[in-house]
C-alpha positions in Angstrom: -37.2 99.9 13.6 -38.4 103.5 14.4 -42.2 103.7 14.1 -44.4 106.7 13.8 -45.6 108.8 16.7 -49.4 108.3 17.0 -51.1 111.7 17.1 -54.1 112.5 19.2 -56.8 114.6 17.6 -55.7 117.6 19.7 -52.2 117.4 18.1 -53.6 117.4 14.5 -53.4 120.7 12.5 -56.8 122.2 12.0 -57.9 123.3 8.5 -57.1 126.9 9.5 -53.7 126.1 10.9 -52.6 124.0 7.9 -52.7 126.1 4.8 -49.5 125.2 3.0 -46.4 123.8 4.8 -43.2 125.9 4.8 -41.4 123.2 2.8 -42.6 120.9 0.1 -43.4 117.6 1.6 -43.8 114.4 -0.4 -44.1 110.7 0.3 -43.8 107.2 -1.0 -46.4 104.8 0.3 -45.8 101.1 -0.6 -48.1 98.2 0.5 -45.9 95.6 2.2 -47.2 92.7 0.1 -43.8 91.6 -1.0 -40.3 92.8 -2.0 -39.9 96.1 -3.9 -39.8 95.6 -7.7 -38.5 97.7 -10.5 -41.8 99.5 -11.1 -42.0 100.5 -7.5 -38.4 101.7 -7.6 -39.2 104.0 -10.5 -42.2 105.5 -8.6 -40.2 105.9 -5.4 -37.3 107.5 -7.3 -39.5 110.0 -9.2 -41.3 111.0 -6.0 -37.9 111.5 -4.2 -36.3 113.5 -6.9 -39.4 115.7 -7.4 -39.3 116.6 -3.7 -35.6 116.9 -3.2 -35.0 119.0 -6.3 -37.2 121.6 -4.6 -35.4 121.3 -1.3 -38.3 119.4 0.3 -38.9 116.7 2.8 -39.6 113.1 1.7 -41.3 110.5 3.9 -41.8 106.8 3.6 -45.3 105.6 4.6 -46.2 101.9 4.9 -49.7 101.2 3.7 -50.4 98.2 6.0 -54.1 98.5 6.6 -55.1 95.8 4.1 -54.0 93.0 6.4 -54.8 90.1 4.1 -52.2 91.5 1.6 -49.5 92.2 4.2 -46.6 89.8 4.3 -44.5 89.3 7.4 -41.1 91.1 7.0 -42.1 92.9 3.8 -42.1 96.3 5.4 -38.5 95.9 6.6 -37.4 94.5 3.3 -38.9 97.4 1.4 -37.3 100.0 3.7 -33.9 98.2 3.5 -34.1 98.1 -0.3 -34.9 101.8 -0.5 -32.0 102.5 1.8 -29.6 100.7 -0.6 -30.8 103.2 -3.2 -30.2 106.2 -0.9 -34.0 106.8 -0.8 -34.2 107.5 2.9 -37.1 108.9 4.8 -36.5 112.3 6.4 -38.9 111.5 9.2 -39.7 108.3 11.2 -41.4 105.7 9.0 -45.2 106.2 9.2 -47.3 103.0 9.5 -51.0 103.3 8.8 -51.8 100.6 11.4 -50.7 103.0 14.1 -53.4 105.4 13.3 -56.7 103.5 13.4 -58.1 105.7 16.2 -57.4 108.8 14.1 -59.2 107.4 11.1 -62.2 106.8 13.3 -62.1 110.4 14.6 -62.4 111.7 11.1 -65.1 109.2 10.2 -67.1 110.5 13.1 -66.8 114.0 11.7 -68.3 112.8 8.4 -71.0 110.9 10.2 -71.9 114.1 12.2 -72.2 116.0 8.9 -74.7 113.5 7.6 -72.3 112.7 4.8 -72.3 108.9 5.2 -74.6 105.9 5.2 -74.4 102.2 5.7 -74.5 99.9 2.7 -75.1 96.1 2.6 -74.6 95.7 -1.1 -72.1 92.9 -2.1 -69.6 93.0 -4.9 -71.7 90.2 -6.6 -74.8 92.5 -6.7 -72.8 95.4 -8.1 -71.3 93.2 -10.8 -74.8 92.0 -11.6 -76.0 95.5 -12.3 -73.1 96.4 -14.6 -70.3 97.1 -12.1 -71.4 100.6 -11.2 -73.0 101.2 -7.8 -76.5 102.7 -8.0 -76.7 104.4 -4.6 -79.3 101.8 -3.6 -78.7 102.1 0.2 -78.5 105.8 0.4 -82.0 106.3 1.8 -82.5 102.9 3.5 -82.3 102.1 7.2 -80.3 99.0 7.6 -80.8 97.3 11.0 -78.7 94.2 10.9 -75.8 92.6 9.2 -72.2 93.6 8.3 -72.2 96.9 6.4 -69.7 99.1 4.7 -69.8 102.9 5.1 -70.2 105.1 2.0 -69.7 108.8 1.5 -72.6 110.8 0.0 -71.6 112.8 -3.0 -73.7 116.0 -3.4 -73.5 119.4 -5.0 -71.4 120.8 -2.1 -68.5 118.2 -2.2 -68.5 117.0 -5.8 -65.3 117.5 -7.8 -65.3 117.1 -11.6 -61.9 118.3 -12.6 -58.3 118.7 -11.3 -55.0 119.6 -12.8 -52.4 116.9 -12.9 -48.7 117.9 -12.7 -47.8 115.6 -15.7 -51.0 114.8 -17.6 -52.7 118.3 -17.2 -56.4 118.8 -16.9 -58.3 115.7 -15.8 -62.1 115.4 -16.1 -64.5 112.8 -14.9 -65.6 110.6 -17.8 -69.3 110.3 -17.0 -71.9 110.5 -14.3 -71.0 107.0 -13.3 -67.8 108.3 -11.8 -69.9 110.4 -9.3 -71.3 107.5 -7.4 -71.2 107.3 -3.6 -68.0 105.3 -2.7 -66.9 103.2 0.3 -64.8 104.8 3.0 -64.9 102.0 5.5 -65.2 98.3 4.5 -67.4 95.7 6.0 -64.5 94.3 8.0 -64.0 97.8 9.5 -60.8 98.6 7.6 -60.7 102.1 6.2 -60.7 102.2 2.4 -57.5 103.2 0.6 -59.0 106.5 -0.7 -60.2 107.5 2.8 -57.1 106.5 4.7 -54.7 108.1 2.3 -56.5 111.4 2.6 -56.2 111.4 6.4 -52.6 110.3 6.2 -51.7 113.1 3.8 -53.4 115.6 6.0 -51.7 114.4 9.2 -48.3 114.4 7.5 -49.0 117.8 5.9 -48.1 116.4 2.4 -48.1 119.1 -0.1 -47.1 117.2 -3.3 -48.1 113.7 -4.3 -46.3 112.0 -7.2 -47.4 108.4 -7.9 -48.4 105.9 -10.5 -51.0 106.6 -13.1 -53.2 103.7 -12.0 -54.3 106.0 -9.2 -55.1 109.0 -11.3 -58.9 108.6 -11.2 -58.9 107.7 -7.5 -57.7 111.3 -7.1 -61.3 112.5 -7.7 -62.6 110.6 -4.7 -59.7 111.9 -2.6 -60.5 115.5 -3.6 -64.1 114.9 -2.7 -63.1 113.6 0.7 -60.8 116.6 1.3 -63.7 118.9 0.4 -66.1 117.1 2.7 -63.6 117.3 5.6 -62.7 121.0 4.8 -59.0 120.2 4.5 -56.5 121.3 1.9 -55.6 119.0 -1.0 -52.0 118.3 -2.1 -50.8 118.9 -5.6 -51.1 115.7 -7.6 -48.9 114.4 -10.4 -48.9 110.9 -11.9 -46.2 109.0 -13.8 -46.8 106.3 -16.4 -46.9 102.7 -15.3 -44.0 100.5 -16.1 -45.4 97.8 -18.4 -44.4 94.3 -19.3 -44.3 93.2 -23.0 -48.0 92.2 -22.7 -48.8 95.9 -21.9 -49.9 95.0 -18.3 -48.6 96.8 -15.2 -45.2 95.3 -14.3 -45.3 93.0 -11.2 -43.1 90.7 -9.3 -44.4 87.8 -11.4 -42.8 89.4 -14.5 -39.3 88.8 -13.0 -39.1 92.4 -12.1 -37.5 91.9 -8.7 -34.5 94.1 -8.2 -31.1 92.6 -8.7 -29.3 93.3 -5.4 -25.9 93.3 -7.2 -26.8 96.1 -9.7 -28.0 99.1 -7.6 -26.3 101.6 -9.9 -27.5 100.0 -13.1 -31.1 99.8 -11.8 -31.0 103.6 -10.9 -29.6 104.4 -14.3 -32.3 102.4 -16.1 -35.0 104.0 -13.9 -33.7 107.5 -14.7 -33.6 106.7 -18.4 -37.2 105.5 -18.3 -38.2 108.7 -16.6 -36.8 110.7 -19.5 -33.9 112.2 -17.4 -31.2 111.3 -20.0 -28.5 110.3 -17.4 -25.0 110.3 -18.7 -23.5 106.9 -19.5 -20.9 107.2 -16.7 -23.6 106.9 -14.1 -24.1 103.2 -15.0 -21.1 102.4 -12.9 -21.1 105.3 -10.4 -21.7 104.9 -6.7 -25.4 105.2 -5.6 -25.0 108.5 -3.7 -23.3 110.1 -6.7 -26.1 109.0 -9.0 -28.8 110.3 -6.6 -27.0 113.7 -6.2 -26.7 114.0 -10.0 -30.3 113.1 -10.5 -31.5 115.6 -7.9 -29.5 118.4 -9.6 -30.7 117.5 -13.1 -34.3 116.5 -12.3 -36.8 117.8 -14.9 -40.4 116.7 -14.3 -41.4 118.1 -17.7 -39.1 115.4 -19.3 -41.2 112.5 -17.8 -43.0 111.0 -20.8 -46.8 110.3 -20.9 -46.1 106.7 -21.7 -43.1 104.5 -21.0 -42.5 103.0 -24.4 -39.7 100.6 -23.3 -40.4 97.2 -21.9 -37.9 97.2 -19.1 -38.1 93.4 -18.6 -36.2 93.1 -21.9 -33.0 94.7 -20.4 -33.4 94.3 -16.6 -30.8 92.0 -15.1 -32.2 88.5 -14.6 -32.7 87.5 -11.0 -33.9 83.9 -11.4 
């Protein structure tokens, strides 16, 4: 398995060097917590088609920092499954775990700017005060104990709105959305929001298309980009694939992909994405389906909500 080249800070583009890449660059970034399921295929396919229809570069990134969630062999299984659907990375697979030193370098930049502080608050305490962090540790000096690192939000780095490529203008719901947030956990693992910002910067990602469950996380990512003085990608979010109980589809819903029905799975995913694939594609070869989908991709056709419960017509795998 080809792994990513680990960049030193000298090799990274500076904020003045990296304005916008010559080509559109997108990515799909699964967590290797298990096999790819239908909801993940829909997201990967949408991301791939959005980039490839514009002649861009598409990259697979493995989000393997959260080690308690990582399962042995899952990364290889995910990559192999994507390969079956002709969703192939244009560059060597990028593994977050290869870039711990780089995350630390950028953390040091934020620390030097006095934009961080240590926090000893537990999840239990935050739940007890209503689930919204109250910036308690911002002005405290913590001497001992395991602490997380939070980013200070101030008038210079705050972001209240952004334009989503599918859902349009997004605005923070309330002041509670402007609380200082964790960028490095107590166990030393960089947070999702922090690591993904650094990854997108290193890889010069220009366009991010992902599931709607991450739409409000975008605000914190934009705040981090502003704090680091680096450019933000364009963001677009697609609806979540739901089960009949209106919860996000998961492996426990029987949503694992049937390995005997690659073409049908792609057809169903395209149909869900509002692309109106022709009936003949149900039995076409995978490369033919992908080529047709690239030529006919229309992001404007992606609905705001997936109304169909895909588990009702997905092939049964157990």
